[in-house]
mmCIF entry with sequence, helices, sheets and N, C-alpha, C, O atoms, coordinates in Angstrom:
data_MODEL
# 
_entry.id   MODEL 
# 
_entity.id                         1 
_entity.type                       polymer 
_entity.pdbx_number_of_molecules   1 
# 
_entity_poly.entity_id                      1 
_entity_poly.type                           'polypeptide(L)' 
_entity_poly.nstd_linkage                   no 
_entity_poly.nstd_monomer                   no 
_entity_poly.pdbx_seq_one_letter_code       MIATQLPINKFLQAPYVQFVIPVYQRNYDWTTTECKKLLQDVVAVINDLII 
_entity_poly.pdbx_seq_one_letter_code_can   MIATQLPINKFLQAPYVQFVIPVYQRNYDWTTTECKKLLQDVVAVINDLII 
_entity_poly.pdbx_strand_id                 A 
# 
loop_
_entity_poly_seq.entity_id 
_entity_poly_seq.num 
_entity_poly_seq.mon_id 
_entity_poly_seq.hetero 
1 1  MET n 
1 2  ILE n 
1 3  ALA n 
1 4  THR n 
1 5  GLN n 
1 6  LEU n 
1 7  PRO n 
1 8  ILE n 
1 9  ASN n 
1 10 LYS n 
1 11 PHE n 
1 12 LEU n 
1 13 GLN n 
1 14 ALA n 
1 15 PRO n 
1 16 TYR n 
1 17 VAL n 
1 18 GLN n 
1 19 PHE n 
1 20 VAL n 
1 21 ILE n 
1 22 PRO n 
1 23 VAL n 
1 24 TYR n 
1 25 GLN n 
1 26 ARG n 
1 27 ASN n 
1 28 TYR n 
1 29 ASP n 
1 30 TRP n 
1 31 THR n 
1 32 THR n 
1 33 THR n 
1 34 GLU n 
1 35 CYS n 
1 36 LYS n 
1 37 LYS n 
1 38 LEU n 
1 39 LEU n 
1 40 GLN n 
1 41 ASP n 
1 42 VAL n 
1 43 VAL n 
1 44 ALA n 
1 45 VAL n 
1 46 ILE n 
1 47 ASN n 
1 48 ASP n 
1 49 LEU n 
1 50 ILE n 
1 51 ILE n 
# 
_struct_asym.id          A 
_struct_asym.entity_id   1 
# 
loop_
_struct_conf.conf_type_id 
_struct_conf.id 
_struct_conf.pdbx_PDB_helix_id 
_struct_conf.beg_label_comp_id 
_struct_conf.beg_label_asym_id 
_struct_conf.beg_label_seq_id 
_struct_conf.pdbx_beg_PDB_ins_code 
_struct_conf.end_label_comp_id 
_struct_conf.end_label_asym_id 
_struct_conf.end_label_seq_id 
_struct_conf.pdbx_end_PDB_ins_code 
_struct_conf.beg_auth_comp_id 
_struct_conf.beg_auth_asym_id 
_struct_conf.beg_auth_seq_id 
_struct_conf.end_auth_comp_id 
_struct_conf.end_auth_asym_id 
_struct_conf.end_auth_seq_id 
_struct_conf.pdbx_PDB_helix_class 
_struct_conf.details 
_struct_conf.pdbx_PDB_helix_length 
HELX_P HELX_P1 AA1 ILE A 8  ? GLN A 13 ? ILE A 8  GLN A 13 1 ? 6  
HELX_P HELX_P2 AA2 VAL A 23 ? GLN A 25 ? VAL A 23 GLN A 25 5 ? 3  
HELX_P HELX_P3 AA3 THR A 32 ? ILE A 50 ? THR A 32 ILE A 50 1 ? 19 
# 
_struct_conf_type.id          HELX_P 
_struct_conf_type.criteria    ? 
_struct_conf_type.reference   ? 
# 
loop_
_atom_site.group_PDB 
_atom_site.id 
_atom_site.type_symbol 
_atom_site.label_atom_id 
_atom_site.label_alt_id 
_atom_site.label_comp_id 
_atom_site.label_asym_id 
_atom_site.label_entity_id 
_atom_site.label_seq_id 
_atom_site.pdbx_PDB_ins_code 
_atom_site.Cartn_x 
_atom_site.Cartn_y 
_atom_site.Cartn_z 
_atom_site.occupancy 
_atom_site.B_iso_or_equiv 
_atom_site.pdbx_formal_charge 
_atom_site.auth_seq_id 
_atom_site.auth_comp_id 
_atom_site.auth_asym_id 
_atom_site.auth_atom_id 
_atom_site.pdbx_PDB_model_num 
ATOM 1   N N  . MET A 1 1  ? -5.765  11.233  13.992  1.00 0.00 ? 1  MET A N  1 
ATOM 2   C CA . MET A 1 1  ? -5.540  10.874  12.607  1.00 0.00 ? 1  MET A CA 1 
ATOM 3   C C  . MET A 1 1  ? -6.876  10.864  11.885  1.00 0.00 ? 1  MET A C  1 
ATOM 4   O O  . MET A 1 1  ? -7.876  10.363  12.399  1.00 0.00 ? 1  MET A O  1 
ATOM 5   N N  . ILE A 1 2  ? -6.873  11.425  10.690  1.00 0.00 ? 2  ILE A N  1 
ATOM 6   C CA . ILE A 1 2  ? -8.070  11.444  9.870   1.00 0.00 ? 2  ILE A CA 1 
ATOM 7   C C  . ILE A 1 2  ? -7.806  10.583  8.635   1.00 0.00 ? 2  ILE A C  1 
ATOM 8   O O  . ILE A 1 2  ? -6.891  10.871  7.863   1.00 0.00 ? 2  ILE A O  1 
ATOM 9   N N  . ALA A 1 3  ? -8.594  9.541   8.449   1.00 0.00 ? 3  ALA A N  1 
ATOM 10  C CA . ALA A 1 3  ? -8.443  8.644   7.306   1.00 0.00 ? 3  ALA A CA 1 
ATOM 11  C C  . ALA A 1 3  ? -9.381  9.081   6.192   1.00 0.00 ? 3  ALA A C  1 
ATOM 12  O O  . ALA A 1 3  ? -10.525 9.460   6.444   1.00 0.00 ? 3  ALA A O  1 
ATOM 13  N N  . THR A 1 4  ? -8.897  9.027   4.973   1.00 0.00 ? 4  THR A N  1 
ATOM 14  C CA . THR A 1 4  ? -9.722  9.332   3.813   1.00 0.00 ? 4  THR A CA 1 
ATOM 15  C C  . THR A 1 4  ? -9.498  8.271   2.758   1.00 0.00 ? 4  THR A C  1 
ATOM 16  O O  . THR A 1 4  ? -8.450  7.626   2.724   1.00 0.00 ? 4  THR A O  1 
ATOM 17  N N  . GLN A 1 5  ? -10.493 8.090   1.892   1.00 0.00 ? 5  GLN A N  1 
ATOM 18  C CA . GLN A 1 5  ? -10.391 7.110   0.820   1.00 0.00 ? 5  GLN A CA 1 
ATOM 19  C C  . GLN A 1 5  ? -9.718  7.769   -0.381  1.00 0.00 ? 5  GLN A C  1 
ATOM 20  O O  . GLN A 1 5  ? -10.049 8.898   -0.744  1.00 0.00 ? 5  GLN A O  1 
ATOM 21  N N  . LEU A 1 6  ? -8.768  7.053   -0.999  1.00 0.00 ? 6  LEU A N  1 
ATOM 22  C CA . LEU A 1 6  ? -8.000  7.604   -2.110  1.00 0.00 ? 6  LEU A CA 1 
ATOM 23  C C  . LEU A 1 6  ? -7.551  6.456   -3.004  1.00 0.00 ? 6  LEU A C  1 
ATOM 24  O O  . LEU A 1 6  ? -7.072  5.439   -2.503  1.00 0.00 ? 6  LEU A O  1 
ATOM 25  N N  . PRO A 1 7  ? -7.695  6.601   -4.322  1.00 0.00 ? 7  PRO A N  1 
ATOM 26  C CA . PRO A 1 7  ? -7.202  5.543   -5.223  1.00 0.00 ? 7  PRO A CA 1 
ATOM 27  C C  . PRO A 1 7  ? -5.701  5.326   -5.007  1.00 0.00 ? 7  PRO A C  1 
ATOM 28  O O  . PRO A 1 7  ? -4.967  6.271   -4.718  1.00 0.00 ? 7  PRO A O  1 
ATOM 29  N N  . ILE A 1 8  ? -5.257  4.088   -5.148  1.00 0.00 ? 8  ILE A N  1 
ATOM 30  C CA . ILE A 1 8  ? -3.872  3.732   -4.834  1.00 0.00 ? 8  ILE A CA 1 
ATOM 31  C C  . ILE A 1 8  ? -2.877  4.546   -5.653  1.00 0.00 ? 8  ILE A C  1 
ATOM 32  O O  . ILE A 1 8  ? -1.841  4.957   -5.130  1.00 0.00 ? 8  ILE A O  1 
ATOM 33  N N  . ASN A 1 9  ? -3.175  4.785   -6.933  1.00 0.00 ? 9  ASN A N  1 
ATOM 34  C CA . ASN A 1 9  ? -2.230  5.546   -7.757  1.00 0.00 ? 9  ASN A CA 1 
ATOM 35  C C  . ASN A 1 9  ? -2.112  6.996   -7.280  1.00 0.00 ? 9  ASN A C  1 
ATOM 36  O O  . ASN A 1 9  ? -1.021  7.563   -7.311  1.00 0.00 ? 9  ASN A O  1 
ATOM 37  N N  . LYS A 1 10 ? -3.198  7.591   -6.847  1.00 0.00 ? 10 LYS A N  1 
ATOM 38  C CA . LYS A 1 10 ? -3.154  8.949   -6.299  1.00 0.00 ? 10 LYS A CA 1 
ATOM 39  C C  . LYS A 1 10 ? -2.428  8.952   -4.955  1.00 0.00 ? 10 LYS A C  1 
ATOM 40  O O  . LYS A 1 10 ? -1.679  9.876   -4.637  1.00 0.00 ? 10 LYS A O  1 
ATOM 41  N N  . PHE A 1 11 ? -2.663  7.914   -4.185  1.00 0.00 ? 11 PHE A N  1 
ATOM 42  C CA . PHE A 1 11 ? -2.021  7.810   -2.874  1.00 0.00 ? 11 PHE A CA 1 
ATOM 43  C C  . PHE A 1 11 ? -0.505  7.729   -3.012  1.00 0.00 ? 11 PHE A C  1 
ATOM 44  O O  . PHE A 1 11 ? 0.227   8.409   -2.293  1.00 0.00 ? 11 PHE A O  1 
ATOM 45  N N  . LEU A 1 12 ? -0.038  6.894   -3.938  1.00 0.00 ? 12 LEU A N  1 
ATOM 46  C CA . LEU A 1 12 ? 1.397   6.711   -4.107  1.00 0.00 ? 12 LEU A CA 1 
ATOM 47  C C  . LEU A 1 12 ? 2.071   7.953   -4.685  1.00 0.00 ? 12 LEU A C  1 
ATOM 48  O O  . LEU A 1 12 ? 3.273   8.142   -4.501  1.00 0.00 ? 12 LEU A O  1 
ATOM 49  N N  . GLN A 1 13 ? 1.312   8.802   -5.383  1.00 0.00 ? 13 GLN A N  1 
ATOM 50  C CA . GLN A 1 13 ? 1.874   10.007  -5.983  1.00 0.00 ? 13 GLN A CA 1 
ATOM 51  C C  . GLN A 1 13 ? 1.696   11.239  -5.099  1.00 0.00 ? 13 GLN A C  1 
ATOM 52  O O  . GLN A 1 13 ? 2.269   12.289  -5.389  1.00 0.00 ? 13 GLN A O  1 
ATOM 53  N N  . ALA A 1 14 ? 0.925   11.131  -4.045  1.00 0.00 ? 14 ALA A N  1 
ATOM 54  C CA . ALA A 1 14 ? 0.626   12.283  -3.200  1.00 0.00 ? 14 ALA A CA 1 
ATOM 55  C C  . ALA A 1 14 ? 1.872   12.755  -2.447  1.00 0.00 ? 14 ALA A C  1 
ATOM 56  O O  . ALA A 1 14 ? 2.654   11.940  -1.956  1.00 0.00 ? 14 ALA A O  1 
ATOM 57  N N  . PRO A 1 15 ? 2.049   14.079  -2.359  1.00 0.00 ? 15 PRO A N  1 
ATOM 58  C CA . PRO A 1 15 ? 3.183   14.591  -1.584  1.00 0.00 ? 15 PRO A CA 1 
ATOM 59  C C  . PRO A 1 15 ? 2.913   14.447  -0.091  1.00 0.00 ? 15 PRO A C  1 
ATOM 60  O O  . PRO A 1 15 ? 1.763   14.431  0.348   1.00 0.00 ? 15 PRO A O  1 
ATOM 61  N N  . TYR A 1 16 ? 3.952   14.345  0.652   1.00 0.00 ? 16 TYR A N  1 
ATOM 62  C CA . TYR A 1 16 ? 3.878   14.293  2.120   1.00 0.00 ? 16 TYR A CA 1 
ATOM 63  C C  . TYR A 1 16 ? 3.102   13.085  2.642   1.00 0.00 ? 16 TYR A C  1 
ATOM 64  O O  . TYR A 1 16 ? 2.446   13.176  3.680   1.00 0.00 ? 16 TYR A O  1 
ATOM 65  N N  . VAL A 1 17 ? 3.168   11.958  1.936   1.00 0.00 ? 17 VAL A N  1 
ATOM 66  C CA . VAL A 1 17 ? 2.516   10.733  2.390   1.00 0.00 ? 17 VAL A CA 1 
ATOM 67  C C  . VAL A 1 17 ? 3.371   10.119  3.490   1.00 0.00 ? 17 VAL A C  1 
ATOM 68  O O  . VAL A 1 17 ? 4.589   10.004  3.352   1.00 0.00 ? 17 VAL A O  1 
ATOM 69  N N  . GLN A 1 18 ? 2.737   9.735   4.559   1.00 0.00 ? 18 GLN A N  1 
ATOM 70  C CA . GLN A 1 18 ? 3.448   9.127   5.682   1.00 0.00 ? 18 GLN A CA 1 
ATOM 71  C C  . GLN A 1 18 ? 2.815   7.776   5.988   1.00 0.00 ? 18 GLN A C  1 
ATOM 72  O O  . GLN A 1 18 ? 1.613   7.691   6.239   1.00 0.00 ? 18 GLN A O  1 
ATOM 73  N N  . PHE A 1 19 ? 3.621   6.729   5.967   1.00 0.00 ? 19 PHE A N  1 
ATOM 74  C CA . PHE A 1 19 ? 3.143   5.405   6.321   1.00 0.00 ? 19 PHE A CA 1 
ATOM 75  C C  . PHE A 1 19 ? 3.353   5.209   7.815   1.00 0.00 ? 19 PHE A C  1 
ATOM 76  O O  . PHE A 1 19 ? 4.469   5.362   8.313   1.00 0.00 ? 19 PHE A O  1 
ATOM 77  N N  . VAL A 1 20 ? 2.302   4.876   8.519   1.00 0.00 ? 20 VAL A N  1 
ATOM 78  C CA . VAL A 1 20 ? 2.389   4.646   9.956   1.00 0.00 ? 20 VAL A CA 1 
ATOM 79  C C  . VAL A 1 20 ? 2.048   3.189   10.219  1.00 0.00 ? 20 VAL A C  1 
ATOM 80  O O  . VAL A 1 20 ? 0.949   2.728   9.911   1.00 0.00 ? 20 VAL A O  1 
ATOM 81  N N  . ILE A 1 21 ? 2.999   2.476   10.790  1.00 0.00 ? 21 ILE A N  1 
ATOM 82  C CA . ILE A 1 21 ? 2.794   1.063   11.095  1.00 0.00 ? 21 ILE A CA 1 
ATOM 83  C C  . ILE A 1 21 ? 2.566   0.937   12.595  1.00 0.00 ? 21 ILE A C  1 
ATOM 84  O O  . ILE A 1 21 ? 3.459   1.239   13.387  1.00 0.00 ? 21 ILE A O  1 
ATOM 85  N N  . PRO A 1 22 ? 1.378   0.492   12.989  1.00 0.00 ? 22 PRO A N  1 
ATOM 86  C CA . PRO A 1 22 ? 1.096   0.363   14.418  1.00 0.00 ? 22 PRO A CA 1 
ATOM 87  C C  . PRO A 1 22 ? 2.121   -0.535  15.117  1.00 0.00 ? 22 PRO A C  1 
ATOM 88  O O  . PRO A 1 22 ? 2.659   -1.464  14.514  1.00 0.00 ? 22 PRO A O  1 
ATOM 89  N N  . VAL A 1 23 ? 2.375   -0.254  16.362  1.00 0.00 ? 23 VAL A N  1 
ATOM 90  C CA . VAL A 1 23 ? 3.372   -0.995  17.143  1.00 0.00 ? 23 VAL A CA 1 
ATOM 91  C C  . VAL A 1 23 ? 3.099   -2.492  17.112  1.00 0.00 ? 23 VAL A C  1 
ATOM 92  O O  . VAL A 1 23 ? 4.034   -3.284  16.998  1.00 0.00 ? 23 VAL A O  1 
ATOM 93  N N  . TYR A 1 24 ? 1.827   -2.897  17.211  1.00 0.00 ? 24 TYR A N  1 
ATOM 94  C CA . TYR A 1 24 ? 1.513   -4.319  17.270  1.00 0.00 ? 24 TYR A CA 1 
ATOM 95  C C  . TYR A 1 24 ? 1.800   -5.029  15.950  1.00 0.00 ? 24 TYR A C  1 
ATOM 96  O O  . TYR A 1 24 ? 1.769   -6.259  15.916  1.00 0.00 ? 24 TYR A O  1 
ATOM 97  N N  . GLN A 1 25 ? 2.078   -4.308  14.859  1.00 0.00 ? 25 GLN A N  1 
ATOM 98  C CA . GLN A 1 25 ? 2.385   -4.938  13.582  1.00 0.00 ? 25 GLN A CA 1 
ATOM 99  C C  . GLN A 1 25 ? 3.868   -4.863  13.232  1.00 0.00 ? 25 GLN A C  1 
ATOM 100 O O  . GLN A 1 25 ? 4.286   -5.455  12.237  1.00 0.00 ? 25 GLN A O  1 
ATOM 101 N N  . ARG A 1 26 ? 4.653   -4.175  13.996  1.00 0.00 ? 26 ARG A N  1 
ATOM 102 C CA . ARG A 1 26 ? 6.047   -3.952  13.643  1.00 0.00 ? 26 ARG A CA 1 
ATOM 103 C C  . ARG A 1 26 ? 6.917   -5.197  13.729  1.00 0.00 ? 26 ARG A C  1 
ATOM 104 O O  . ARG A 1 26 ? 7.938   -5.270  13.046  1.00 0.00 ? 26 ARG A O  1 
ATOM 105 N N  . ASN A 1 27 ? 6.559   -6.145  14.519  1.00 0.00 ? 27 ASN A N  1 
ATOM 106 C CA . ASN A 1 27 ? 7.388   -7.334  14.658  1.00 0.00 ? 27 ASN A CA 1 
ATOM 107 C C  . ASN A 1 27 ? 7.139   -8.383  13.581  1.00 0.00 ? 27 ASN A C  1 
ATOM 108 O O  . ASN A 1 27 ? 7.824   -9.405  13.546  1.00 0.00 ? 27 ASN A O  1 
ATOM 109 N N  . TYR A 1 28 ? 6.186   -8.151  12.717  1.00 0.00 ? 28 TYR A N  1 
ATOM 110 C CA . TYR A 1 28 ? 5.881   -9.100  11.653  1.00 0.00 ? 28 TYR A CA 1 
ATOM 111 C C  . TYR A 1 28 ? 6.965   -9.015  10.584  1.00 0.00 ? 28 TYR A C  1 
ATOM 112 O O  . TYR A 1 28 ? 7.248   -7.930  10.075  1.00 0.00 ? 28 TYR A O  1 
ATOM 113 N N  . ASP A 1 29 ? 7.563   -10.129 10.247  1.00 0.00 ? 29 ASP A N  1 
ATOM 114 C CA . ASP A 1 29 ? 8.609   -10.172 9.227   1.00 0.00 ? 29 ASP A CA 1 
ATOM 115 C C  . ASP A 1 29 ? 8.034   -10.670 7.912   1.00 0.00 ? 29 ASP A C  1 
ATOM 116 O O  . ASP A 1 29 ? 7.448   -11.751 7.853   1.00 0.00 ? 29 ASP A O  1 
ATOM 117 N N  . TRP A 1 30 ? 8.202   -9.888  6.871   1.00 0.00 ? 30 TRP A N  1 
ATOM 118 C CA . TRP A 1 30 ? 7.731   -10.263 5.545   1.00 0.00 ? 30 TRP A CA 1 
ATOM 119 C C  . TRP A 1 30 ? 8.822   -11.035 4.816   1.00 0.00 ? 30 TRP A C  1 
ATOM 120 O O  . TRP A 1 30 ? 9.994   -10.659 4.842   1.00 0.00 ? 30 TRP A O  1 
ATOM 121 N N  . THR A 1 31 ? 8.420   -12.108 4.174   1.00 0.00 ? 31 THR A N  1 
ATOM 122 C CA . THR A 1 31 ? 9.349   -12.849 3.327   1.00 0.00 ? 31 THR A CA 1 
ATOM 123 C C  . THR A 1 31 ? 9.219   -12.309 1.901   1.00 0.00 ? 31 THR A C  1 
ATOM 124 O O  . THR A 1 31 ? 8.358   -11.475 1.620   1.00 0.00 ? 31 THR A O  1 
ATOM 125 N N  . THR A 1 32 ? 10.062  -12.782 1.027   1.00 0.00 ? 32 THR A N  1 
ATOM 126 C CA . THR A 1 32 ? 9.995   -12.377 -0.373  1.00 0.00 ? 32 THR A CA 1 
ATOM 127 C C  . THR A 1 32 ? 8.629   -12.717 -0.968  1.00 0.00 ? 32 THR A C  1 
ATOM 128 O O  . THR A 1 32 ? 8.109   -11.969 -1.795  1.00 0.00 ? 32 THR A O  1 
ATOM 129 N N  . THR A 1 33 ? 8.056   -13.826 -0.555  1.00 0.00 ? 33 THR A N  1 
ATOM 130 C CA . THR A 1 33 ? 6.743   -14.257 -1.062  1.00 0.00 ? 33 THR A CA 1 
ATOM 131 C C  . THR A 1 33 ? 5.666   -13.229 -0.737  1.00 0.00 ? 33 THR A C  1 
ATOM 132 O O  . THR A 1 33 ? 4.885   -12.857 -1.612  1.00 0.00 ? 33 THR A O  1 
ATOM 133 N N  . GLU A 1 34 ? 5.614   -12.764 0.515   1.00 0.00 ? 34 GLU A N  1 
ATOM 134 C CA . GLU A 1 34 ? 4.605   -11.769 0.897   1.00 0.00 ? 34 GLU A CA 1 
ATOM 135 C C  . GLU A 1 34 ? 4.828   -10.446 0.165   1.00 0.00 ? 34 GLU A C  1 
ATOM 136 O O  . GLU A 1 34 ? 3.867   -9.789  -0.235  1.00 0.00 ? 34 GLU A O  1 
ATOM 137 N N  . CYS A 1 35 ? 6.079   -10.058 -0.010  1.00 0.00 ? 35 CYS A N  1 
ATOM 138 C CA . CYS A 1 35 ? 6.383   -8.810  -0.721  1.00 0.00 ? 35 CYS A CA 1 
ATOM 139 C C  . CYS A 1 35 ? 5.944   -8.890  -2.177  1.00 0.00 ? 35 CYS A C  1 
ATOM 140 O O  . CYS A 1 35 ? 5.378   -7.936  -2.711  1.00 0.00 ? 35 CYS A O  1 
ATOM 141 N N  . LYS A 1 36 ? 6.201   -10.020 -2.817  1.00 0.00 ? 36 LYS A N  1 
ATOM 142 C CA . LYS A 1 36 ? 5.777   -10.210 -4.204  1.00 0.00 ? 36 LYS A CA 1 
ATOM 143 C C  . LYS A 1 36 ? 4.261   -10.165 -4.323  1.00 0.00 ? 36 LYS A C  1 
ATOM 144 O O  . LYS A 1 36 ? 3.728   -9.565  -5.255  1.00 0.00 ? 36 LYS A O  1 
ATOM 145 N N  . LYS A 1 37 ? 3.564   -10.798 -3.380  1.00 0.00 ? 37 LYS A N  1 
ATOM 146 C CA . LYS A 1 37 ? 2.103   -10.813 -3.401  1.00 0.00 ? 37 LYS A CA 1 
ATOM 147 C C  . LYS A 1 37 ? 1.552   -9.403  -3.233  1.00 0.00 ? 37 LYS A C  1 
ATOM 148 O O  . LYS A 1 37 ? 0.602   -9.028  -3.920  1.00 0.00 ? 37 LYS A O  1 
ATOM 149 N N  . LEU A 1 38 ? 2.131   -8.621  -2.337  1.00 0.00 ? 38 LEU A N  1 
ATOM 150 C CA . LEU A 1 38 ? 1.694   -7.241  -2.145  1.00 0.00 ? 38 LEU A CA 1 
ATOM 151 C C  . LEU A 1 38 ? 1.891   -6.444  -3.429  1.00 0.00 ? 38 LEU A C  1 
ATOM 152 O O  . LEU A 1 38 ? 0.990   -5.721  -3.855  1.00 0.00 ? 38 LEU A O  1 
ATOM 153 N N  . LEU A 1 39 ? 3.050   -6.570  -4.042  1.00 0.00 ? 39 LEU A N  1 
ATOM 154 C CA . LEU A 1 39 ? 3.323   -5.849  -5.279  1.00 0.00 ? 39 LEU A CA 1 
ATOM 155 C C  . LEU A 1 39 ? 2.365   -6.277  -6.386  1.00 0.00 ? 39 LEU A C  1 
ATOM 156 O O  . LEU A 1 39 ? 1.879   -5.432  -7.138  1.00 0.00 ? 39 LEU A O  1 
ATOM 157 N N  . GLN A 1 40 ? 2.087   -7.562  -6.495  1.00 0.00 ? 40 GLN A N  1 
ATOM 158 C CA . GLN A 1 40 ? 1.128   -8.048  -7.499  1.00 0.00 ? 40 GLN A CA 1 
ATOM 159 C C  . GLN A 1 40 ? -0.260  -7.447  -7.259  1.00 0.00 ? 40 GLN A C  1 
ATOM 160 O O  . GLN A 1 40 ? -0.945  -7.060  -8.206  1.00 0.00 ? 40 GLN A O  1 
ATOM 161 N N  . ASP A 1 41 ? -0.669  -7.372  -5.993  1.00 0.00 ? 41 ASP A N  1 
ATOM 162 C CA . ASP A 1 41 ? -1.973  -6.797  -5.663  1.00 0.00 ? 41 ASP A CA 1 
ATOM 163 C C  . ASP A 1 41 ? -2.037  -5.311  -6.026  1.00 0.00 ? 41 ASP A C  1 
ATOM 164 O O  . ASP A 1 41 ? -3.045  -4.842  -6.554  1.00 0.00 ? 41 ASP A O  1 
ATOM 165 N N  . VAL A 1 42 ? -0.966  -4.578  -5.743  1.00 0.00 ? 42 VAL A N  1 
ATOM 166 C CA . VAL A 1 42 ? -0.925  -3.145  -6.074  1.00 0.00 ? 42 VAL A CA 1 
ATOM 167 C C  . VAL A 1 42 ? -0.990  -2.959  -7.588  1.00 0.00 ? 42 VAL A C  1 
ATOM 168 O O  . VAL A 1 42 ? -1.727  -2.100  -8.072  1.00 0.00 ? 42 VAL A O  1 
ATOM 169 N N  . VAL A 1 43 ? -0.235  -3.747  -8.334  1.00 0.00 ? 43 VAL A N  1 
ATOM 170 C CA . VAL A 1 43 ? -0.242  -3.657  -9.793  1.00 0.00 ? 43 VAL A CA 1 
ATOM 171 C C  . VAL A 1 43 ? -1.623  -4.006  -10.329 1.00 0.00 ? 43 VAL A C  1 
ATOM 172 O O  . VAL A 1 43 ? -2.097  -3.351  -11.257 1.00 0.00 ? 43 VAL A O  1 
ATOM 173 N N  . ALA A 1 44 ? -2.273  -5.003  -9.779  1.00 0.00 ? 44 ALA A N  1 
ATOM 174 C CA . ALA A 1 44 ? -3.611  -5.411  -10.226 1.00 0.00 ? 44 ALA A CA 1 
ATOM 175 C C  . ALA A 1 44 ? -4.614  -4.278  -10.004 1.00 0.00 ? 44 ALA A C  1 
ATOM 176 O O  . ALA A 1 44 ? -5.448  -4.013  -10.870 1.00 0.00 ? 44 ALA A O  1 
ATOM 177 N N  . VAL A 1 45 ? -4.540  -3.619  -8.872  1.00 0.00 ? 45 VAL A N  1 
ATOM 178 C CA . VAL A 1 45 ? -5.451  -2.505  -8.587  1.00 0.00 ? 45 VAL A CA 1 
ATOM 179 C C  . VAL A 1 45 ? -5.224  -1.375  -9.588  1.00 0.00 ? 45 VAL A C  1 
ATOM 180 O O  . VAL A 1 45 ? -6.180  -0.812  -10.122 1.00 0.00 ? 45 VAL A O  1 
ATOM 181 N N  . ILE A 1 46 ? -3.966  -1.046  -9.840  1.00 0.00 ? 46 ILE A N  1 
ATOM 182 C CA . ILE A 1 46 ? -3.650  0.024   -10.787 1.00 0.00 ? 46 ILE A CA 1 
ATOM 183 C C  . ILE A 1 46 ? -4.132  -0.358  -12.183 1.00 0.00 ? 46 ILE A C  1 
ATOM 184 O O  . ILE A 1 46 ? -4.696  0.477   -12.890 1.00 0.00 ? 46 ILE A O  1 
ATOM 185 N N  . ASN A 1 47 ? -3.918  -1.600  -12.584 1.00 0.00 ? 47 ASN A N  1 
ATOM 186 C CA . ASN A 1 47 ? -4.384  -2.047  -13.897 1.00 0.00 ? 47 ASN A CA 1 
ATOM 187 C C  . ASN A 1 47 ? -5.896  -1.979  -13.997 1.00 0.00 ? 47 ASN A C  1 
ATOM 188 O O  . ASN A 1 47 ? -6.422  -1.632  -15.055 1.00 0.00 ? 47 ASN A O  1 
ATOM 189 N N  . ASP A 1 48 ? -6.606  -2.298  -12.936 1.00 0.00 ? 48 ASP A N  1 
ATOM 190 C CA . ASP A 1 48 ? -8.068  -2.214  -12.941 1.00 0.00 ? 48 ASP A CA 1 
ATOM 191 C C  . ASP A 1 48 ? -8.526  -0.765  -13.103 1.00 0.00 ? 48 ASP A C  1 
ATOM 192 O O  . ASP A 1 48 ? -9.562  -0.511  -13.719 1.00 0.00 ? 48 ASP A O  1 
ATOM 193 N N  . LEU A 1 49 ? -7.766  0.185   -12.557 1.00 0.00 ? 49 LEU A N  1 
ATOM 194 C CA . LEU A 1 49 ? -8.121  1.597   -12.677 1.00 0.00 ? 49 LEU A CA 1 
ATOM 195 C C  . LEU A 1 49 ? -7.875  2.119   -14.093 1.00 0.00 ? 49 LEU A C  1 
ATOM 196 O O  . LEU A 1 49 ? -8.585  3.004   -14.572 1.00 0.00 ? 49 LEU A O  1 
ATOM 197 N N  . ILE A 1 50 ? -6.871  1.564   -14.750 1.00 0.00 ? 50 ILE A N  1 
ATOM 198 C CA . ILE A 1 50 ? -6.502  2.026   -16.093 1.00 0.00 ? 50 ILE A CA 1 
ATOM 199 C C  . ILE A 1 50 ? -7.471  1.489   -17.135 1.00 0.00 ? 50 ILE A C  1 
ATOM 200 O O  . ILE A 1 50 ? -7.793  2.184   -18.098 1.00 0.00 ? 50 ILE A O  1 
ATOM 201 N N  . ILE A 1 51 ? -7.933  0.271   -16.954 1.00 0.00 ? 51 ILE A N  1 
ATOM 202 C CA . ILE A 1 51 ? -8.799  -0.387  -17.951 1.00 0.00 ? 51 ILE A CA 1 
ATOM 203 C C  . ILE A 1 51 ? -10.190 0.173   -17.918 1.00 0.00 ? 51 ILE A C  1 
ATOM 204 O O  . ILE A 1 51 ? -11.048 -0.261  -18.686 1.00 0.00 ? 51 ILE A O  1 
# 
């Protein structure tokens, strides 16, 4: 696997994007709180790029 740095908005719009979750992280259960926090963080990053 080759990792590259990419702005989040470009990453989310890129074709053929594949999310790979390592086996050791698959058993982690996200609650609504963690999902909301992740979404808030993504929106904040995008807003910082726009401003």
